[in-house]
C-alpha positions as CSV (number, residue, x, y, z in Angstrom):
1,X,0.0,0.0,0.0
2,X,1.7,3.2,-1.2
3,X,0.2,5.4,1.5
4,X,0.7,3.1,4.5
5,X,3.8,5.0,5.8
6,X,2.0,8.3,5.4
7,X,-1.1,7.1,7.2
8,X,1.0,5.7,10.1
9,X,2.8,9.1,10.4
10,X,-0.5,11.0,10.6
11,X,-1.9,8.5,13.2
12,X,1.2,8.8,15.4
13,X,0.8,12.6,15.4
14,X,-2.8,12.3,16.6
15,X,-1.9,9.7,19.2
16,X,1.0,11.8,20.4
17,X,-1.3,14.9,20.7
18,X,-4.0,13.0,22.7
19,X,-1.3,11.7,25.1
20,X,0.0,15.2,25.4
21,X,-3.4,16.4,26.4
22,X,-3.5,13.8,29.1
23,X,-0.2,15.0,30.4
24,X,-1.1,18.7,30.3
25,X,-0.6,19.0,34.1
26,X,3.2,18.9,33.6
27,X,4.7,21.8,35.6
28,X,5.2,25.0,33.6
29,X,8.9,25.2,34.4
30,X,9.3,21.6,33.1
31,X,7.3,22.3,29.9
32,X,9.3,25.5,29.3
33,X,12.6,23.7,29.7
34,X,11.5,20.8,27.5
35,X,10.4,23.3,24.8
36,X,13.8,24.9,25.0
37,X,15.4,21.5,24.6
38,X,13.3,20.7,21.6
39,X,14.1,24.1,20.1
40,X,17.8,23.5,20.6
41,X,17.6,20.0,19.1
42,X,15.7,21.3,16.1
43,X,18.4,24.0,15.6
44,X,21.1,21.4,15.6
45,X,19.2,19.2,13.2
46,X,18.7,22.2,10.9
47,X,22.4,23.0,11.0
48,X,23.3,19.4,10.2
49,X,20.9,19.4,7.2
50,X,22.0,22.8,6.1
51,X,25.6,21.8,5.6
52,X,24.8,19.0,3.1
53,X,24.5,21.3,0.0
54,X,26.8,20.6,-3.0
55,X,26.1,24.0,-4.4
56,X,25.1,26.5,-1.7
57,X,24.3,29.1,-4.3
58,X,21.3,27.1,-5.2
59,X,20.2,27.2,-1.6
60,X,20.6,30.9,-1.3
61,X,18.7,31.6,-4.6
62,X,16.0,29.2,-3.5
63,X,15.5,30.8,-0.1
64,X,15.6,34.4,-1.5
65,X,13.1,33.7,-4.2
66,X,11.1,31.4,-2.0
67,X,10.8,34.2,0.6
68,X,9.6,36.7,-2.1
69,X,7.0,34.3,-3.3
70,X,5.9,33.4,0.2
71,X,5.5,37.0,1.3
72,X,3.7,37.8,-2.0
73,X,1.1,35.2,-1.5
74,X,1.0,35.6,2.3
75,X,1.5,31.9,3.0
76,X,2.2,32.4,6.7
77,X,-0.9,34.6,7.1
78,X,-3.0,32.0,5.4
79,X,-1.8,29.2,7.7
80,X,-2.5,31.4,10.7
81,X,-5.9,32.3,9.3
82,X,-6.7,28.6,9.0
83,X,-5.5,28.1,12.6
84,X,-7.7,31.0,13.7
85,X,-10.7,29.4,11.9
86,X,-10.1,26.2,13.8
87,X,-10.0,28.2,17.1
88,X,-13.4,29.7,16.3
89,X,-14.9,26.4,15.3
90,X,-13.7,24.7,18.5
91,X,-14.7,27.7,20.6
92,X,-11.2,28.1,22.1
93,X,-10.3,31.5,20.5
94,X,-9.9,33.0,24.0
95,X,-8.1,30.1,25.6
96,X,-4.6,30.4,27.1
97,X,-3.1,28.1,24.4
98,X,-3.4,29.1,20.7
99,X,-4.6,26.5,18.3
100,X,-3.2,28.6,15.5
101,X,0.2,28.6,17.0
102,X,0.2,24.8,17.7
103,X,-1.1,24.1,14.2
104,X,1.4,26.3,12.4
105,X,4.4,25.3,14.5
106,X,3.7,21.6,14.3
107,X,3.0,21.7,10.6
108,X,6.3,23.4,9.8
109,X,8.2,21.0,12.0
110,X,6.6,17.9,10.6
111,X,6.4,18.9,6.9
112,X,9.8,20.5,6.3
113,X,12.7,18.2,6.0
114,X,14.4,15.5,4.0
115,X,12.7,12.6,5.8
116,X,9.2,13.7,4.6
117,X,10.3,13.8,1.0
118,X,12.7,10.9,1.0
119,X,10.3,8.7,3.0
120,X,7.4,9.5,0.7
121,X,9.5,8.9,-2.4
122,X,10.7,5.6,-1.0
123,X,7.1,4.6,-0.3
124,X,6.1,5.5,-3.9
125,X,9.1,4.2,-5.8
126,X,10.0,1.0,-3.8
127,X,6.9,0.4,-1.6
128,X,9.3,0.7,1.4
129,X,8.0,2.6,4.5
130,X,10.9,2.3,6.9
131,X,11.9,6.0,6.6
132,X,8.3,7.2,7.2
133,X,7.9,4.7,10.1
134,X,10.9,6.2,11.8
135,X,9.6,9.7,11.1
136,X,6.3,8.7,12.6
137,X,7.9,7.7,15.9
138,X,9.8,11.0,16.0
139,X,6.8,13.1,15.1
140,X,4.6,11.2,17.6
141,X,7.0,12.0,20.5
142,X,7.5,15.6,19.3
143,X,3.7,16.1,19.1
144,X,3.3,14.8,22.6
145,X,5.7,17.4,24.0
146,X,4.5,20.2,21.8
147,X,0.9,19.6,22.9
148,X,1.7,20.0,26.5
149,X,2.7,23.6,25.7
150,X,1.0,24.5,22.4
151,X,-2.3,22.6,22.9
152,X,-4.7,20.6,20.7
153,X,-3.8,22.6,17.6
154,X,-0.8,20.3,17.1
155,X,-3.2,17.4,16.2
156,X,-4.5,19.3,13.1
157,X,-1.0,19.3,11.6
158,X,-1.6,15.6,10.7
159,X,-3.8,16.8,7.8
160,X,-1.2,18.7,5.9
161,X,1.4,16.0,6.7
162,X,-0.8,13.3,5.2
163,X,-1.7,15.5,2.2
164,X,1.9,16.5,1.6
165,X,3.6,13.2,2.0
166,X,0.7,11.3,0.3
167,X,0.9,13.5,-2.8
168,X,4.6,12.9,-3.1
169,X,4.2,9.2,-2.6
170,X,1.5,8.9,-5.3
171,X,3.6,11.1,-7.6
172,X,6.6,9.0,-7.0
173,X,4.9,5.9,-8.4
174,X,5.4,7.5,-11.8
175,X,8.3,9.8,-11.2
176,X,11.0,7.6,-12.7
177,X,9.3,7.8,-16.1
178,X,10.0,11.5,-16.6
179,X,12.5,12.7,-14.0
180,X,16.2,11.7,-14.5
181,X,17.9,10.1,-11.5
182,X,20.6,12.8,-11.6
183,X,18.0,15.5,-11.1
184,X,16.3,13.7,-8.2
185,X,19.7,13.1,-6.5
186,X,20.6,16.8,-6.8
187,X,17.1,17.9,-5.7
188,X,17.2,15.8,-2.6
189,X,20.6,17.2,-1.6
190,X,19.8,20.8,-2.1
191,X,16.3,20.5,-0.7
192,X,17.8,19.0,2.4
193,X,20.1,22.0,2.8
194,X,17.4,24.6,2.2
195,X,15.0,22.7,4.5
196,X,17.6,22.5,7.2
197,X,18.0,26.3,7.2
198,X,14.2,26.6,7.6
199,X,14.3,24.0,10.4
200,X,17.0,26.1,12.1
201,X,14.7,29.1,11.9
202,X,11.9,27.1,13.5
203,X,14.3,26.2,16.4
204,X,15.1,29.9,16.9
205,X,11.3,30.7,17.0
206,X,10.7,27.8,19.5
207,X,13.2,29.2,22.0
208,X,11.8,32.7,21.5
209,X,14.8,34.4,20.0
210,X,13.1,35.3,16.7
211,X,9.7,35.5,15.1
212,X,10.7,34.5,11.6
213,X,7.7,33.8,9.2
214,X,9.2,30.4,8.2
215,X,6.0,29.4,6.3
216,X,6.8,32.1,3.8
217,X,10.1,30.4,3.0
218,X,8.4,27.1,2.0
219,X,8.1,28.0,-1.7
220,X,11.9,27.8,-1.7
221,X,11.5,24.0,-1.9
222,X,9.8,24.5,-5.3
223,X,12.4,27.0,-6.4
224,X,15.1,24.3,-5.6
225,X,13.3,21.9,-7.9
226,X,13.1,24.6,-10.7
227,X,16.8,25.6,-10.3
228,X,18.1,22.1,-10.2
229,X,16.0,21.2,-13.3
230,X,17.3,24.3,-15.2
231,X,20.9,23.6,-14.3
232,X,20.5,20.0,-15.5
233,X,18.9,21.1,-18.7
234,X,21.7,23.6,-19.3
235,X,24.4,21.0,-18.7
236,X,22.8,18.6,-21.1
237,X,22.5,21.4,-23.7
238,X,26.2,22.4,-23.6
239,X,27.2,18.8,-23.7
């Protein structure tokens, strides 16, 4: 089943959130320290991923143009608007914990990164789900901790995760017919680096040092694909 790994990932996020709600009486000092710990770990993960680029110019171009596109379409605002709509629907708009914050933060953490893309591609191309199973365990634990601080909004991040990874997995079943392996290899490397920088920014936001609108950087992933494809086409042309 092509979507098995993706479905398991979404279920683990929901289970982690529900467990997090049961443990909501964790002392505030402990939750704050745990959140700092997660933020620091996310920053280190982002740095590790960010260093993997073979051509950092691609990463810079992708982030710059991705930011321009993201700000132009207001992607971050749209995500927050969706989170606000969920708050109103659930009648928690005036609660201490923001559903919008939980939804946006968790979505960015769970969607950005190489594991989501590589795992979904592995599911689609080889029918292997080990990468997504591993990601599901990590996301489930992370959602548990996030929920104790950010609330039930974390659970709704399962929807974009399933849609995002599921789309990639379904697309991957046909990808080898029209995308050269060299292009895919280059895309995964540069996407990992660009995504790592975004993840580092998420870590900065989690520990309260910055308020970077990371969602507005997400179009950079598409720019990576475009730049890599153009460079491959140019290389083939001159050869």
